[in-house]
C-alpha positions as CSV (number, residue, x, y, z in Angstrom):
1,X,0.0,178.7,-33.1
2,X,-2.0,176.3,-30.6
3,X,0.1,173.3,-32.2
4,X,3.7,175.4,-31.3
5,X,2.5,176.9,-28.0
6,X,2.3,172.8,-27.4
7,X,5.4,172.0,-28.4
8,X,6.9,174.6,-26.4
9,X,5.2,174.2,-23.1
10,X,6.5,170.1,-23.7
11,X,10.0,170.7,-24.8
12,X,10.1,173.3,-21.5
13,X,8.3,170.2,-19.3
14,X,11.6,167.7,-20.7
15,X,13.9,170.3,-19.9
16,X,12.9,170.4,-16.9
17,X,12.8,166.9,-15.8
18,X,15.8,166.8,-17.5
19,X,18.9,166.1,-14.3
20,X,21.6,168.2,-14.7
21,X,24.7,166.9,-16.3
22,X,27.1,167.3,-14.1
23,X,24.7,165.0,-11.6
24,X,24.4,162.3,-14.0
25,X,28.2,162.2,-14.2
26,X,28.4,162.4,-10.1
27,X,26.1,159.8,-9.6
28,X,27.7,157.2,-12.6
29,X,30.9,157.8,-10.6
30,X,28.9,156.9,-6.9
31,X,27.5,153.7,-8.5
32,X,31.2,152.4,-10.3
33,X,32.7,153.2,-7.3
34,X,29.6,151.3,-4.6
35,X,29.4,148.2,-7.1
36,X,33.3,147.7,-6.9
37,X,34.3,145.1,-4.0
38,X,37.9,146.3,-4.4
39,X,37.0,149.5,-3.6
40,X,35.3,148.0,-0.7
41,X,37.9,146.2,0.4
42,X,40.0,149.0,0.2
43,X,38.0,150.8,2.4
44,X,37.8,148.6,5.3
45,X,41.2,147.7,5.1
46,X,42.5,151.2,5.4
47,X,39.7,151.6,8.2
48,X,41.3,148.3,10.0
49,X,44.9,149.5,9.5
50,X,44.2,152.9,11.0
51,X,43.0,151.1,13.8
52,X,45.8,149.3,14.5
53,X,48.6,152.0,13.5
54,X,46.9,154.1,16.4
55,X,46.5,151.8,18.8
56,X,50.1,151.2,18.2
57,X,51.3,154.6,17.9
58,X,49.2,156.0,20.4
59,X,49.7,153.8,23.3
60,X,51.5,154.4,26.5
61,X,54.6,152.7,25.8
62,X,54.8,154.9,23.2
63,X,55.3,158.5,25.1
64,X,56.3,157.0,28.5
65,X,60.2,157.2,28.5
66,X,60.6,160.9,27.6
67,X,59.2,162.1,30.8
68,X,60.7,160.6,33.7
69,X,61.9,162.5,37.0
70,X,62.8,161.8,39.9
71,X,60.5,162.3,43.1
72,X,60.8,164.3,46.3
73,X,62.4,160.9,47.6
74,X,64.3,160.3,45.2
75,X,62.2,157.7,43.7
76,X,61.5,158.2,39.8
77,X,58.3,158.8,38.5
78,X,57.1,158.1,35.5
79,X,54.1,159.1,33.4
80,X,52.8,159.1,29.5
81,X,51.4,161.8,27.1
82,X,48.1,160.4,25.7
83,X,48.7,159.4,21.6
84,X,44.9,160.4,20.5
85,X,45.5,164.4,22.9
86,X,46.5,167.2,21.2
87,X,50.0,166.9,21.6
88,X,50.5,163.1,21.1
89,X,48.8,163.6,17.5
90,X,51.0,166.4,16.5
91,X,53.9,163.2,17.2
92,X,51.9,160.8,15.1
93,X,49.5,162.4,12.7
94,X,51.7,163.1,9.9
95,X,52.6,159.7,10.5
96,X,49.3,158.3,10.1
97,X,48.4,161.0,7.0
98,X,50.7,158.8,4.8
99,X,48.7,156.1,5.0
100,X,45.4,158.4,3.9
101,X,47.8,159.3,1.3
102,X,49.3,156.8,-0.6
103,X,46.0,155.1,-1.7
104,X,44.4,158.7,-2.8
105,X,45.8,159.1,-6.0
106,X,44.8,155.4,-6.6
107,X,41.3,156.7,-6.1
108,X,41.2,159.6,-8.0
109,X,44.4,160.3,-10.1
110,X,42.7,158.0,-13.2
111,X,38.9,159.9,-13.3
112,X,39.6,160.7,-16.4
113,X,42.3,158.5,-17.9
114,X,40.8,155.8,-17.2
115,X,38.0,156.4,-20.2
116,X,41.7,156.3,-22.5
117,X,42.6,153.2,-20.8
118,X,39.8,151.6,-21.1
119,X,39.1,152.5,-25.0
120,X,35.9,153.6,-24.1
121,X,36.8,157.9,-24.3
122,X,35.5,157.7,-28.0
123,X,32.4,156.0,-27.2
124,X,31.9,158.8,-24.5
125,X,32.5,161.4,-26.2
126,X,30.3,161.0,-28.9
127,X,27.5,162.0,-26.5
128,X,26.1,165.1,-26.1
129,X,27.7,165.4,-22.7
130,X,29.1,168.6,-21.7
131,X,32.9,168.6,-21.6
132,X,33.1,170.9,-18.3
133,X,30.3,168.5,-16.7
134,X,32.6,165.1,-17.9
135,X,35.8,166.4,-16.3
136,X,33.9,168.3,-13.0
137,X,31.3,164.9,-12.4
138,X,34.7,162.6,-12.3
139,X,36.5,164.9,-10.6
140,X,33.9,165.7,-7.7
141,X,32.7,162.3,-7.2
142,X,36.2,161.2,-6.6
143,X,36.9,164.0,-3.8
144,X,33.7,162.6,-2.3
145,X,35.2,159.7,-1.7
146,X,38.4,160.4,-0.9
147,X,37.0,162.7,1.7
148,X,34.8,159.5,3.0
149,X,38.1,157.7,3.8
150,X,39.4,161.1,5.6
151,X,36.4,160.7,7.7
152,X,37.6,157.2,8.5
153,X,40.8,158.3,9.7
154,X,38.6,160.8,11.7
155,X,37.1,158.2,13.5
156,X,39.8,156.0,13.7
157,X,41.4,158.5,16.0
158,X,38.4,158.9,18.2
159,X,37.2,155.9,18.2
160,X,40.8,153.9,19.4
161,X,41.0,157.0,21.6
162,X,37.9,156.4,23.1
163,X,38.5,152.8,23.4
164,X,42.3,153.3,25.4
165,X,40.3,155.4,27.7
166,X,38.1,153.4,28.8
167,X,40.9,150.2,29.3
168,X,43.7,152.1,30.3
169,X,43.9,154.4,33.7
170,X,44.3,157.6,33.5
171,X,44.7,157.4,29.9
172,X,42.2,160.8,28.8
173,X,39.1,161.0,26.4
174,X,40.0,162.5,23.5
175,X,39.4,166.0,23.0
176,X,36.9,166.2,20.2
177,X,37.3,170.1,19.4
178,X,41.1,169.8,19.4
179,X,40.9,166.4,17.2
180,X,38.7,168.0,14.8
181,X,41.0,171.1,14.6
182,X,44.0,169.0,14.0
183,X,41.7,167.2,11.1
184,X,40.7,170.4,9.8
185,X,44.0,171.7,9.4
186,X,46.0,168.9,8.2
187,X,43.7,165.7,6.6
188,X,41.3,167.9,5.0
189,X,43.7,170.1,3.5
190,X,46.1,167.4,2.6
191,X,43.0,165.6,1.3
192,X,41.9,167.8,-1.5
193,X,45.1,168.8,-2.2
194,X,46.2,165.2,-3.0
195,X,43.2,164.8,-5.0
196,X,43.1,167.6,-7.1
197,X,46.8,167.7,-8.2
198,X,46.7,163.5,-8.9
199,X,43.2,164.3,-10.7
200,X,44.5,167.4,-12.7
201,X,47.9,166.5,-13.8
202,X,46.8,162.7,-14.9
203,X,44.1,164.3,-16.8
204,X,46.5,167.0,-18.8
205,X,48.9,164.4,-19.1
206,X,47.1,160.7,-19.5
207,X,50.1,159.0,-20.8
208,X,52.3,160.0,-17.7
209,X,49.7,158.7,-14.8
210,X,51.4,156.1,-13.6
211,X,54.2,158.7,-12.9
212,X,52.0,161.4,-11.5
213,X,51.1,158.5,-8.8
214,X,54.6,157.4,-7.9
215,X,55.7,161.2,-7.5
216,X,53.0,162.0,-5.2
217,X,53.4,159.1,-3.1
218,X,57.5,159.7,-2.8
219,X,57.4,163.5,-2.6
220,X,54.8,163.2,0.4
221,X,56.6,160.4,2.6
222,X,59.3,162.4,1.5
223,X,58.0,165.8,3.3
224,X,56.3,163.8,6.0
225,X,59.1,161.4,7.1
226,X,62.2,161.3,6.2
227,X,62.8,165.5,6.2
228,X,60.9,165.7,9.5
229,X,62.9,162.7,11.2
230,X,66.4,164.4,10.0
231,X,65.4,167.6,11.5
232,X,64.5,166.0,14.7
233,X,67.3,166.1,16.8
234,X,68.4,169.8,15.5
235,X,68.2,172.3,17.9
236,X,67.8,174.8,15.2
237,X,64.2,175.4,14.9
238,X,62.9,174.7,11.0
239,X,62.1,177.7,9.1
240,X,58.8,179.7,9.9
241,X,57.7,179.5,6.3
242,X,58.5,176.1,6.0
243,X,56.1,175.0,9.4
244,X,52.9,177.2,8.3
245,X,53.3,176.2,4.3
246,X,54.3,172.3,5.1
247,X,51.4,170.3,3.2
248,X,52.3,167.3,4.3
249,X,51.9,168.5,8.4
250,X,55.4,166.9,9.0
251,X,57.7,170.3,9.6
252,X,54.3,172.0,10.8
253,X,54.2,169.2,13.9
254,X,57.7,169.3,14.3
255,X,57.2,173.7,14.6
256,X,53.9,172.9,17.0
257,X,55.8,170.5,19.1
258,X,57.9,173.2,21.3
259,X,54.7,174.6,22.4
260,X,53.5,171.0,24.1
261,X,57.2,170.9,25.8
262,X,56.7,169.2,29.2
263,X,58.4,171.5,31.9
264,X,58.0,169.8,35.4
265,X,57.1,171.8,38.4
266,X,59.7,170.6,41.6
267,X,56.3,170.8,44.0
268,X,55.7,167.3,42.1
269,X,56.2,164.1,44.4
270,X,53.7,161.4,42.7
271,X,52.8,159.9,40.1
272,X,48.9,160.9,39.8
273,X,49.9,164.9,40.3
274,X,53.0,163.6,37.9
275,X,50.2,162.5,35.4
276,X,47.6,165.6,36.1
277,X,50.6,168.1,35.0
278,X,51.0,166.3,32.0
279,X,47.6,166.0,30.8
280,X,47.3,169.6,31.1
281,X,50.0,170.4,28.7
282,X,48.7,168.2,26.1
283,X,45.4,168.8,25.8
284,X,46.6,172.0,25.2
285,X,44.3,173.8,22.1
286,X,47.0,173.8,19.2
287,X,48.5,177.2,18.4
288,X,46.4,177.8,14.9
289,X,48.6,181.2,14.3
290,X,50.7,181.1,10.7
291,X,49.6,177.5,9.7
292,X,45.9,176.8,9.6
293,X,45.0,179.5,6.7
294,X,48.0,178.7,4.6
295,X,46.9,174.8,4.9
296,X,43.6,176.0,3.7
297,X,44.9,178.5,1.3
298,X,46.8,175.3,-0.4
299,X,43.5,173.1,-0.7
300,X,42.0,175.8,-2.6
301,X,45.0,176.6,-5.3
302,X,44.8,173.3,-5.8
303,X,41.3,173.7,-6.8
304,X,42.2,176.0,-9.3
305,X,44.4,173.1,-11.5
306,X,41.9,171.2,-11.5
307,X,39.7,174.6,-13.2
308,X,42.8,174.3,-15.4
309,X,42.4,171.6,-16.5
310,X,39.0,171.0,-17.2
311,X,39.6,173.9,-19.3
312,X,42.4,172.0,-21.2
313,X,41.0,169.3,-21.6
314,X,40.3,168.5,-25.7
315,X,37.5,165.5,-26.6
316,X,39.6,164.5,-29.1
317,X,41.6,161.2,-28.8
318,X,44.5,162.8,-30.9
319,X,44.9,165.3,-28.5
320,X,45.0,163.0,-25.7
321,X,47.4,160.5,-26.7
């Protein structure tokens, strides 16, 4: 009786001290990411490119031509829209977001299929690691890294906005609340959606993982850049459902820009008054009605696709091939 009791106590102690299989998989993936020089080069390269892109797109020269009027004495007055303001970000954020999305499929899609391509799948599947922990651990690790890159995008907007504010006269400091709202409503759901969609489809269709990446990237470019460019000169506004549910935010931004139209006051007689008036318009709180909740809902629904992939995943290589 005593021996049995001691054995049972020893087993319970080992069970308590044993780490969660899910946390173990996530830790393995983090170590792999952190040990990869390519990942660090990609992250630093993305951050540097985002800073350069935001500087190029958000400088005053990019927005000055659209707000020139005649002053009280007939002389032309001109002002600019700050690219890091709410109104300015609606012009450029979908374009900047494309650069992040182009990297995400390569970061997350091969979480499971990587083992198949490296011929290490059979070895891992002979361990006692639960299937659910194997799939979800790989996904969550990739998602955390993707969210880290999304935070780099946020940091680049705030950092470059602050730099432009310090170096250019009348350039306003970024409104942190507005920037965070647009980041949460547009960048965060897009990051989760692309990461989840790419991972789930590649896990279910490992032989087509490259095709999955290509389809995601091409679809996003068309939705974020090509379609809005075609509709930009159209006087008819895009359908409300498209504005609200567009995951790329290209059409969403196009629909929201109407509330940032600048209707100049005839009493404005100098450039200082004009710039102050523009500032009051461009830094308005974005209208969240209609589009904010659907974007978050799309991100949530993409998690269901990951759940389906985890439930449908089979450990047998015959099924994978």
